[in-house]
One Martini backbone bead per residue (centre of mass of N, CA, C, O) as a GRO file, in nm:
protein
  436
    1UNK     BB    1  -3.417 -26.759   6.455
    2UNK     BB    2  -3.457 -26.732   6.141
    3UNK     BB    3  -3.679 -26.559   5.893
    4UNK     BB    4  -3.868 -26.679   5.611
    5UNK     BB    5  -4.070 -26.526   5.351
    6UNK     BB    6  -4.342 -26.608   5.129
    7UNK     BB    7  -4.446 -26.400   4.859
    8UNK     BB    8  -4.746 -26.333   4.687
    9UNK     BB    9  -4.960 -26.417   4.463
   10UNK     BB   10  -5.176 -26.622   4.380
   11UNK     BB   11  -5.077 -26.904   4.206
   12UNK     BB   12  -4.725 -26.930   4.213
   13UNK     BB   13  -4.611 -27.155   4.442
   14UNK     BB   14  -4.577 -27.129   4.756
   15UNK     BB   15  -4.646 -27.410   4.872
   16UNK     BB   16  -4.451 -27.571   4.713
   17UNK     BB   17  -4.191 -27.425   4.813
   18UNK     BB   18  -4.241 -27.486   5.108
   19UNK     BB   19  -4.225 -27.803   5.079
   20UNK     BB   20  -3.945 -27.808   4.961
   21UNK     BB   21  -3.784 -27.666   5.195
   22UNK     BB   22  -3.914 -27.859   5.433
   23UNK     BB   23  -3.973 -28.151   5.343
   24UNK     BB   24  -4.290 -28.145   5.299
   25UNK     BB   25  -4.678 -28.176   5.302
   26UNK     BB   26  -4.845 -27.943   5.464
   27UNK     BB   27  -4.916 -27.802   5.214
   28UNK     BB   28  -5.172 -27.719   5.010
   29UNK     BB   29  -5.207 -27.817   4.669
   30UNK     BB   30  -5.344 -27.602   4.404
   31UNK     BB   31  -5.498 -27.450   4.128
   32UNK     BB   32  -5.658 -27.295   4.325
   33UNK     BB   33  -5.715 -26.999   4.429
   34UNK     BB   34  -5.687 -26.975   4.781
   35UNK     BB   35  -5.616 -27.244   4.935
   36UNK     BB   36  -5.451 -27.081   5.138
   37UNK     BB   37  -5.570 -27.002   5.470
   38UNK     BB   38  -5.361 -27.120   5.644
   39UNK     BB   39  -5.082 -27.084   5.805
   40UNK     BB   40  -4.747 -27.183   5.725
   41UNK     BB   41  -4.484 -27.362   5.919
   42UNK     BB   42  -4.125 -27.413   5.917
   43UNK     BB   43  -3.819 -27.604   5.854
   44UNK     BB   44  -3.487 -27.531   5.729
   45UNK     BB   45  -3.195 -27.712   5.597
   46UNK     BB   46  -2.877 -27.548   5.504
   47UNK     BB   47  -2.555 -27.560   5.548
   48UNK     BB   48  -2.580 -27.582   5.872
   49UNK     BB   49  -2.863 -27.419   5.850
   50UNK     BB   50  -3.131 -27.286   6.039
   51UNK     BB   51  -3.476 -27.200   5.935
   52UNK     BB   52  -3.765 -27.024   5.902
   53UNK     BB   53  -4.085 -27.088   5.722
   54UNK     BB   54  -4.336 -26.874   5.557
   55UNK     BB   55  -4.661 -26.900   5.443
   56UNK     BB   56  -4.854 -26.622   5.289
   57UNK     BB   57  -5.113 -26.728   5.226
   58UNK     BB   58  -5.444 -26.614   5.128
   59UNK     BB   59  -5.775 -26.545   5.158
   60UNK     BB   60  -5.993 -26.527   4.888
   61UNK     BB   61  -6.204 -26.292   4.789
   62UNK     BB   62  -6.425 -26.145   4.564
   63UNK     BB   63  -6.290 -25.883   4.607
   64UNK     BB   64  -6.038 -25.701   4.461
   65UNK     BB   65  -5.981 -25.494   4.693
   66UNK     BB   66  -5.953 -25.697   4.925
   67UNK     BB   67  -5.731 -25.857   4.795
   68UNK     BB   68  -5.516 -25.639   4.777
   69UNK     BB   69  -5.514 -25.564   5.078
   70UNK     BB   70  -5.420 -25.843   5.181
   71UNK     BB   71  -5.141 -25.845   5.036
   72UNK     BB   72  -5.034 -25.586   5.163
   73UNK     BB   73  -5.058 -25.667   5.462
   74UNK     BB   74  -4.868 -25.921   5.444
   75UNK     BB   75  -4.616 -25.785   5.346
   76UNK     BB   76  -4.576 -25.585   5.587
   77UNK     BB   77  -4.542 -25.804   5.805
   78UNK     BB   78  -4.302 -25.951   5.670
   79UNK     BB   79  -4.109 -25.708   5.680
   80UNK     BB   80  -4.107 -25.682   6.001
   81UNK     BB   81  -4.041 -26.000   6.082
   82UNK     BB   82  -3.811 -26.055   5.876
   83UNK     BB   83  -3.498 -26.130   5.716
   84UNK     BB   84  -3.623 -26.277   5.451
   85UNK     BB   85  -3.753 -26.238   5.112
   86UNK     BB   86  -3.977 -26.414   4.897
   87UNK     BB   87  -4.049 -26.325   4.569
   88UNK     BB   88  -4.320 -26.466   4.390
   89UNK     BB   89  -4.331 -26.559   4.049
   90UNK     BB   90  -4.479 -26.606   3.723
   91UNK     BB   91  -4.335 -26.682   3.414
   92UNK     BB   92  -4.597 -26.762   3.249
   93UNK     BB   93  -4.754 -26.478   3.310
   94UNK     BB   94  -4.590 -26.256   3.427
   95UNK     BB   95  -4.643 -25.929   3.474
   96UNK     BB   96  -4.841 -25.777   3.713
   97UNK     BB   97  -5.014 -25.562   3.907
   98UNK     BB   98  -4.955 -25.706   4.168
   99UNK     BB   99  -4.658 -25.730   4.152
  100UNK     BB  100  -4.609 -25.424   4.146
  101UNK     BB  101  -4.724 -25.359   4.418
  102UNK     BB  102  -4.545 -25.540   4.589
  103UNK     BB  103  -4.266 -25.423   4.488
  104UNK     BB  104  -4.304 -25.134   4.591
  105UNK     BB  105  -4.277 -25.223   4.892
  106UNK     BB  106  -4.004 -25.373   4.884
  107UNK     BB  107  -3.823 -25.130   4.783
  108UNK     BB  108  -3.862 -24.975   5.075
  109UNK     BB  109  -3.719 -25.182   5.213
  110UNK     BB  110  -3.460 -25.341   5.437
  111UNK     BB  111  -3.512 -25.610   5.335
  112UNK     BB  112  -3.412 -25.888   5.204
  113UNK     BB  113  -3.474 -25.944   4.854
  114UNK     BB  114  -3.608 -26.218   4.645
  115UNK     BB  115  -3.637 -26.288   4.310
  116UNK     BB  116  -3.879 -26.543   4.210
  117UNK     BB  117  -3.901 -26.761   3.944
  118UNK     BB  118  -4.155 -26.966   3.866
  119UNK     BB  119  -4.214 -27.229   3.653
  120UNK     BB  120  -3.918 -27.338   3.538
  121UNK     BB  121  -3.940 -27.621   3.329
  122UNK     BB  122  -3.750 -27.475   3.119
  123UNK     BB  123  -3.501 -27.320   2.932
  124UNK     BB  124  -3.687 -27.135   2.757
  125UNK     BB  125  -3.813 -26.972   3.010
  126UNK     BB  126  -3.565 -26.803   3.107
  127UNK     BB  127  -3.602 -26.561   2.904
  128UNK     BB  128  -3.861 -26.444   3.045
  129UNK     BB  129  -3.722 -26.307   3.303
  130UNK     BB  130  -3.641 -26.019   3.203
  131UNK     BB  131  -3.921 -25.863   3.266
  132UNK     BB  132  -3.853 -25.857   3.593
  133UNK     BB  133  -3.664 -25.605   3.605
  134UNK     BB  134  -3.893 -25.393   3.632
  135UNK     BB  135  -3.922 -25.436   3.958
  136UNK     BB  136  -3.635 -25.365   4.107
  137UNK     BB  137  -3.497 -25.655   4.245
  138UNK     BB  138  -3.310 -25.772   4.047
  139UNK     BB  139  -3.207 -26.078   4.012
  140UNK     BB  140  -3.345 -26.353   3.906
  141UNK     BB  141  -3.475 -26.660   4.013
  142UNK     BB  142  -3.468 -26.975   3.855
  143UNK     BB  143  -3.749 -27.202   3.931
  144UNK     BB  144  -3.888 -27.529   4.047
  145UNK     BB  145  -4.090 -27.642   4.282
  146UNK     BB  146  -4.166 -27.915   4.170
  147UNK     BB  147  -3.852 -28.023   4.084
  148UNK     BB  148  -3.609 -27.824   4.222
  149UNK     BB  149  -3.503 -27.635   4.027
  150UNK     BB  150  -3.271 -27.388   4.162
  151UNK     BB  151  -3.288 -27.419   4.483
  152UNK     BB  152  -2.990 -27.431   4.568
  153UNK     BB  153  -2.898 -27.142   4.485
  154UNK     BB  154  -3.104 -27.010   4.666
  155UNK     BB  155  -3.018 -27.126   4.945
  156UNK     BB  156  -2.729 -27.010   4.941
  157UNK     BB  157  -2.827 -26.702   4.949
  158UNK     BB  158  -2.993 -26.713   5.198
  159UNK     BB  159  -2.755 -26.784   5.392
  160UNK     BB  160  -2.588 -26.537   5.323
  161UNK     BB  161  -2.808 -26.331   5.421
  162UNK     BB  162  -2.833 -26.439   5.716
  163UNK     BB  163  -2.517 -26.394   5.790
  164UNK     BB  164  -2.567 -26.055   5.799
  165UNK     BB  165  -2.706 -26.070   6.048
  166UNK     BB  166  -2.764 -25.968   6.354
  167UNK     BB  167  -2.708 -26.043   6.657
  168UNK     BB  168  -2.868 -26.138   6.932
  169UNK     BB  169  -2.919 -26.022   7.217
  170UNK     BB  170  -2.825 -26.108   7.553
  171UNK     BB  171  -2.955 -26.189   7.832
  172UNK     BB  172  -3.000 -26.310   8.100
  173UNK     BB  173  -2.938 -26.623   8.266
  174UNK     BB  174  -3.263 -26.686   8.253
  175UNK     BB  175  -3.560 -26.794   8.236
  176UNK     BB  176  -3.777 -26.832   7.941
  177UNK     BB  177  -4.123 -26.746   7.921
  178UNK     BB  178  -4.370 -26.847   7.685
  179UNK     BB  179  -4.681 -26.709   7.583
  180UNK     BB  180  -4.891 -26.924   7.397
  181UNK     BB  181  -5.140 -26.908   7.122
  182UNK     BB  182  -5.421 -26.829   7.037
  183UNK     BB  183  -5.623 -26.600   6.972
  184UNK     BB  184  -5.798 -26.512   7.243
  185UNK     BB  185  -5.679 -26.707   7.502
  186UNK     BB  186  -5.522 -26.508   7.733
  187UNK     BB  187  -5.229 -26.403   7.748
  188UNK     BB  188  -5.232 -26.109   7.841
  189UNK     BB  189  -5.407 -26.161   8.095
  190UNK     BB  190  -5.190 -26.342   8.236
  191UNK     BB  191  -4.965 -26.124   8.252
  192UNK     BB  192  -5.140 -25.921   8.416
  193UNK     BB  193  -5.180 -26.103   8.660
  194UNK     BB  194  -4.883 -26.127   8.736
  195UNK     BB  195  -4.837 -25.783   8.740
  196UNK     BB  196  -5.027 -25.630   8.945
  197UNK     BB  197  -4.826 -25.677   9.171
  198UNK     BB  198  -4.547 -25.529   9.260
  199UNK     BB  199  -4.421 -25.330   9.020
  200UNK     BB  200  -4.135 -25.254   9.133
  201UNK     BB  201  -4.014 -25.555   9.042
  202UNK     BB  202  -4.087 -25.457   8.739
  203UNK     BB  203  -3.910 -25.482   8.422
  204UNK     BB  204  -3.861 -25.339   8.114
  205UNK     BB  205  -3.709 -25.526   7.840
  206UNK     BB  206  -3.563 -25.555   7.568
  207UNK     BB  207  -3.570 -25.788   7.352
  208UNK     BB  208  -3.407 -26.041   7.160
  209UNK     BB  209  -3.639 -25.951   6.998
  210UNK     BB  210  -3.850 -25.756   6.780
  211UNK     BB  211  -4.154 -25.880   6.893
  212UNK     BB  212  -4.076 -25.862   7.210
  213UNK     BB  213  -4.126 -25.844   7.566
  214UNK     BB  214  -3.912 -25.868   7.835
  215UNK     BB  215  -4.047 -25.963   8.156
  216UNK     BB  216  -3.956 -25.916   8.468
  217UNK     BB  217  -3.980 -26.187   8.719
  218UNK     BB  218  -3.958 -26.108   9.090
  219UNK     BB  219  -4.156 -26.337   9.274
  220UNK     BB  220  -4.195 -26.575   9.502
  221UNK     BB  221  -3.898 -26.697   9.409
  222UNK     BB  222  -3.908 -26.588   9.116
  223UNK     BB  223  -3.681 -26.596   8.808
  224UNK     BB  224  -3.794 -26.441   8.509
  225UNK     BB  225  -3.912 -26.431   8.179
  226UNK     BB  226  -4.183 -26.280   8.018
  227UNK     BB  227  -4.370 -26.361   7.714
  228UNK     BB  228  -4.570 -26.177   7.495
  229UNK     BB  229  -4.682 -26.279   7.177
  230UNK     BB  230  -4.885 -26.030   7.109
  231UNK     BB  231  -4.763 -25.769   7.180
  232UNK     BB  232  -4.751 -25.498   7.381
  233UNK     BB  233  -4.658 -25.268   7.158
  234UNK     BB  234  -4.910 -25.348   6.933
  235UNK     BB  235  -5.222 -25.259   7.001
  236UNK     BB  236  -5.271 -25.033   6.764
  237UNK     BB  237  -5.258 -25.285   6.556
  238UNK     BB  238  -5.576 -25.370   6.441
  239UNK     BB  239  -5.553 -25.397   6.104
  240UNK     BB  240  -5.428 -25.662   6.120
  241UNK     BB  241  -5.353 -25.997   6.086
  242UNK     BB  242  -5.377 -26.161   6.376
  243UNK     BB  243  -5.313 -26.459   6.316
  244UNK     BB  244  -5.046 -26.414   6.159
  245UNK     BB  245  -4.901 -26.241   6.363
  246UNK     BB  246  -4.907 -26.448   6.600
  247UNK     BB  247  -4.745 -26.677   6.455
  248UNK     BB  248  -4.487 -26.518   6.404
  249UNK     BB  249  -4.433 -26.457   6.707
  250UNK     BB  250  -4.431 -26.748   6.817
  251UNK     BB  251  -4.188 -26.845   6.684
  252UNK     BB  252  -3.984 -26.658   6.816
  253UNK     BB  253  -4.049 -26.718   7.111
  254UNK     BB  254  -4.000 -27.020   7.113
  255UNK     BB  255  -3.692 -27.022   7.009
  256UNK     BB  256  -3.619 -26.818   7.276
  257UNK     BB  257  -3.700 -27.037   7.481
  258UNK     BB  258  -3.750 -27.277   7.753
  259UNK     BB  259  -4.066 -27.225   7.827
  260UNK     BB  260  -4.397 -27.315   7.748
  261UNK     BB  261  -4.724 -27.150   7.748
  262UNK     BB  262  -5.010 -27.321   7.659
  263UNK     BB  263  -5.301 -27.175   7.540
  264UNK     BB  264  -5.641 -27.267   7.617
  265UNK     BB  265  -5.969 -27.253   7.528
  266UNK     BB  266  -6.229 -27.371   7.738
  267UNK     BB  267  -6.471 -27.283   7.536
  268UNK     BB  268  -6.345 -27.452   7.272
  269UNK     BB  269  -6.097 -27.614   7.300
  270UNK     BB  270  -5.921 -27.817   7.106
  271UNK     BB  271  -5.731 -27.708   6.824
  272UNK     BB  272  -5.551 -27.691   6.544
  273UNK     BB  273  -5.373 -27.452   6.628
  274UNK     BB  274  -5.270 -27.569   6.884
  275UNK     BB  275  -5.122 -27.804   6.748
  276UNK     BB  276  -4.930 -27.634   6.577
  277UNK     BB  277  -4.778 -27.497   6.816
  278UNK     BB  278  -4.692 -27.759   6.946
  279UNK     BB  279  -4.507 -27.849   6.709
  280UNK     BB  280  -4.307 -27.617   6.749
  281UNK     BB  281  -4.219 -27.696   7.029
  282UNK     BB  282  -4.110 -27.972   6.952
  283UNK     BB  283  -3.909 -27.892   6.727
  284UNK     BB  284  -3.754 -27.701   6.960
  285UNK     BB  285  -3.740 -27.849   7.237
  286UNK     BB  286  -3.952 -27.751   7.455
  287UNK     BB  287  -4.094 -27.668   7.730
  288UNK     BB  288  -4.428 -27.763   7.883
  289UNK     BB  289  -4.745 -27.593   7.963
  290UNK     BB  290  -5.086 -27.645   7.999
  291UNK     BB  291  -5.352 -27.404   7.961
  292UNK     BB  292  -5.684 -27.372   8.076
  293UNK     BB  293  -5.870 -27.119   7.996
  294UNK     BB  294  -6.175 -27.000   8.115
  295UNK     BB  295  -6.294 -27.188   8.361
  296UNK     BB  296  -6.523 -26.986   8.461
  297UNK     BB  297  -6.709 -27.031   8.191
  298UNK     BB  298  -6.751 -27.319   8.264
  299UNK     BB  299  -7.011 -27.522   8.353
  300UNK     BB  300  -6.856 -27.800   8.332
  301UNK     BB  301  -6.663 -27.915   8.649
  302UNK     BB  302  -6.611 -28.195   8.671
  303UNK     BB  303  -6.407 -28.452   8.690
  304UNK     BB  304  -6.500 -28.584   8.424
  305UNK     BB  305  -6.450 -28.322   8.250
  306UNK     BB  306  -6.152 -28.305   8.303
  307UNK     BB  307  -6.067 -28.591   8.194
  308UNK     BB  308  -6.177 -28.537   7.909
  309UNK     BB  309  -5.997 -28.301   7.840
  310UNK     BB  310  -5.721 -28.425   7.893
  311UNK     BB  311  -5.750 -28.655   7.690
  312UNK     BB  312  -5.788 -28.478   7.438
  313UNK     BB  313  -5.510 -28.340   7.455
  314UNK     BB  314  -5.325 -28.594   7.454
  315UNK     BB  315  -5.433 -28.717   7.187
  316UNK     BB  316  -5.345 -28.477   6.995
  317UNK     BB  317  -5.024 -28.483   7.132
  318UNK     BB  318  -4.930 -28.730   7.040
  319UNK     BB  319  -4.681 -28.902   7.217
  320UNK     BB  320  -4.661 -28.640   7.395
  321UNK     BB  321  -4.785 -28.666   7.749
  322UNK     BB  322  -4.565 -28.542   7.951
  323UNK     BB  323  -4.771 -28.306   8.095
  324UNK     BB  324  -4.902 -28.026   8.231
  325UNK     BB  325  -5.243 -27.942   8.346
  326UNK     BB  326  -5.413 -27.627   8.374
  327UNK     BB  327  -5.690 -27.491   8.541
  328UNK     BB  328  -5.777 -27.157   8.451
  329UNK     BB  329  -5.795 -26.786   8.538
  330UNK     BB  330  -5.694 -26.478   8.445
  331UNK     BB  331  -5.919 -26.294   8.571
  332UNK     BB  332  -5.950 -26.448   8.870
  333UNK     BB  333  -5.678 -26.605   8.941
  334UNK     BB  334  -5.708 -26.910   8.887
  335UNK     BB  335  -5.421 -27.097   8.935
  336UNK     BB  336  -5.165 -26.920   8.863
  337UNK     BB  337  -4.951 -27.011   9.071
  338UNK     BB  338  -4.934 -27.300   8.949
  339UNK     BB  339  -4.804 -27.225   8.684
  340UNK     BB  340  -4.528 -27.130   8.804
  341UNK     BB  341  -4.457 -27.402   8.932
  342UNK     BB  342  -4.459 -27.574   8.675
  343UNK     BB  343  -4.243 -27.412   8.524
  344UNK     BB  344  -4.014 -27.466   8.732
  345UNK     BB  345  -4.017 -27.775   8.702
  346UNK     BB  346  -3.948 -27.791   8.407
  347UNK     BB  347  -3.676 -27.638   8.420
  348UNK     BB  348  -3.551 -27.841   8.616
  349UNK     BB  349  -3.584 -28.093   8.442
  350UNK     BB  350  -3.392 -27.984   8.209
  351UNK     BB  351  -3.135 -27.993   8.437
  352UNK     BB  352  -3.137 -28.286   8.497
  353UNK     BB  353  -2.915 -28.528   8.653
  354UNK     BB  354  -2.800 -28.847   8.592
  355UNK     BB  355  -2.633 -29.090   8.730
  356UNK     BB  356  -2.459 -29.337   8.569
  357UNK     BB  357  -2.488 -29.562   8.782
  358UNK     BB  358  -2.798 -29.540   8.821
  359UNK     BB  359  -2.871 -29.570   8.522
  360UNK     BB  360  -2.763 -29.860   8.486
  361UNK     BB  361  -2.899 -30.010   8.719
  362UNK     BB  362  -3.190 -29.954   8.578
  363UNK     BB  363  -3.169 -30.011   8.260
  364UNK     BB  364  -3.019 -30.287   8.198
  365UNK     BB  365  -3.243 -30.475   8.313
  366UNK     BB  366  -3.464 -30.389   8.118
  367UNK     BB  367  -3.300 -30.455   7.849
  368UNK     BB  368  -3.263 -30.760   7.922
  369UNK     BB  369  -3.581 -30.819   7.944
  370UNK     BB  370  -3.608 -30.598   7.681
  371UNK     BB  371  -3.492 -30.639   7.392
  372UNK     BB  372  -3.409 -30.582   7.102
  373UNK     BB  373  -3.505 -30.670   6.809
  374UNK     BB  374  -3.429 -30.899   6.588
  375UNK     BB  375  -3.223 -30.873   6.280
  376UNK     BB  376  -3.134 -31.103   6.064
  377UNK     BB  377  -3.026 -31.273   6.316
  378UNK     BB  378  -2.949 -31.025   6.493
  379UNK     BB  379  -2.817 -30.924   6.801
  380UNK     BB  380  -2.883 -30.680   7.045
  381UNK     BB  381  -2.635 -30.501   7.254
  382UNK     BB  382  -2.662 -30.342   7.571
  383UNK     BB  383  -2.403 -30.225   7.811
  384UNK     BB  384  -2.429 -29.897   7.794
  385UNK     BB  385  -2.525 -29.582   7.978
  386UNK     BB  386  -2.585 -29.224   7.935
  387UNK     BB  387  -2.565 -28.887   8.001
  388UNK     BB  388  -2.545 -28.601   7.839
  389UNK     BB  389  -2.351 -28.335   7.880
  390UNK     BB  390  -2.451 -28.000   7.819
  391UNK     BB  391  -2.755 -28.000   7.756
  392UNK     BB  392  -3.075 -27.848   7.696
  393UNK     BB  393  -3.158 -28.142   7.656
  394UNK     BB  394  -3.233 -28.442   7.766
  395UNK     BB  395  -2.969 -28.680   7.705
  396UNK     BB  396  -2.935 -29.026   7.575
  397UNK     BB  397  -2.688 -29.293   7.567
  398UNK     BB  398  -2.666 -29.605   7.375
  399UNK     BB  399  -2.460 -29.880   7.361
  400UNK     BB  400  -2.400 -30.071   7.067
  401UNK     BB  401  -2.327 -30.317   6.818
  402UNK     BB  402  -2.620 -30.238   6.643
  403UNK     BB  403  -2.754 -29.933   6.597
  404UNK     BB  404  -2.904 -29.954   6.307
  405UNK     BB  405  -3.141 -30.163   6.440
  406UNK     BB  406  -3.254 -29.938   6.615
  407UNK     BB  407  -3.561 -29.835   6.646
  408UNK     BB  408  -3.807 -29.610   6.730
  409UNK     BB  409  -3.989 -29.780   6.928
  410UNK     BB  410  -3.743 -29.845   7.121
  411UNK     BB  411  -3.687 -29.553   7.200
  412UNK     BB  412  -3.960 -29.505   7.326
  413UNK     BB  413  -3.932 -29.726   7.543
  414UNK     BB  414  -3.689 -29.582   7.680
  415UNK     BB  415  -3.832 -29.315   7.747
  416UNK     BB  416  -4.054 -29.424   7.919
  417UNK     BB  417  -3.863 -29.548   8.140
  418UNK     BB  418  -3.734 -29.288   8.220
  419UNK     BB  419  -4.000 -29.155   8.309
  420UNK     BB  420  -4.063 -29.356   8.538
  421UNK     BB  421  -3.782 -29.303   8.719
  422UNK     BB  422  -3.792 -29.001   8.613
  423UNK     BB  423  -3.845 -28.645   8.624
  424UNK     BB  424  -3.962 -28.521   8.286
  425UNK     BB  425  -4.177 -28.326   8.298
  426UNK     BB  426  -4.234 -28.120   7.999
  427UNK     BB  427  -3.976 -28.262   7.857
  428UNK     BB  428  -3.788 -28.345   7.631
  429UNK     BB  429  -3.628 -28.646   7.483
  430UNK     BB  430  -3.307 -28.779   7.400
  431UNK     BB  431  -3.232 -29.083   7.195
  432UNK     BB  432  -2.939 -29.261   7.166
  433UNK     BB  433  -2.757 -29.485   6.933
  434UNK     BB  434  -2.435 -29.631   6.960
  435UNK     BB  435  -2.121 -29.718   6.909
  436UNK     BB  436  -1.918 -29.909   7.127
   0.00000   0.00000   0.00000
């Protein structure tokens, strides 16, 4: 999936535009410069095209020199990682020195860049956009992130620019396993533990994306690609903003994977960044195995402590709780083989097919005993159900006389019953209700 980055100096409306494009309110918006400290990422859909959007707002420190260096570093990362860059400027403030510094970097890049003049809240302000031609980035787009004015034309041209991008090469049709997680959670250590023995059967192949190496793993009966989202080839780039870099790469790796191994630092517990990455996995409907790493460094390892840790993880990731949790250590190789076993199980569950006759025999009596609640005096009847063939995510359709009255809580009830009778651990399930 393509990636679009919103760059610019603080307080030009990047977070507001991010919320507008993703149709969410995930990014905190304030008049105070430097409000956005954590990087926000989401998905935008326009004209039957989906792409990821990244808000590159940085934490502003008191020094002007450090502040300028922070902006420059983030723009360079965005240039390397993204397919299209939106350079946001404030039409009410005009061209500033920081705008010129960022524009100088963007002019030398080969990434399509769109100059976007924000806060154009009236037609009179449009005439002030002429001064931004001095940045040398072409015609400016006049928009208002607050009201949405002009964003439709901007999205049309974003989709056109993404359409000219080269298609990603496709590697062998075998499972792709992405190891994702917070920085310093042990992702690279886990990959290295897997690859220490019998390196003659491991080959490095250029990945389908620009930011990861797909390493073929073919041992002990397993055959799939392992992806280290920290970037095996990028270890010399220690001066970059590592957390932002990791998030950008995790998005790409998740979108191009089949199963994700979410690494959690056992010494720190489940944190907000872990939940953010989990939400990306959920949005992209990928299989998942949670690995609590560094378990050898945890002092309290009783069964009660393990249950407490598991409950904390499932509570933070509810309502999706049907996934395996492995307590392991990448350094001591404790339980790393079980990780591979769980990954293979999740991939098999994603491709599992339930016979239609067996599915109806099991689900129809459950539906008859607990039918959907009646709405406006109308009773909903479901007489037939089946699994949709040829989908990458297990998908089930239930045919009803009034599908528009079947609400989300009842769909979750059907999903839970499906999970009770068939093993779909680690993989999301789609439940549809259609007109019979």
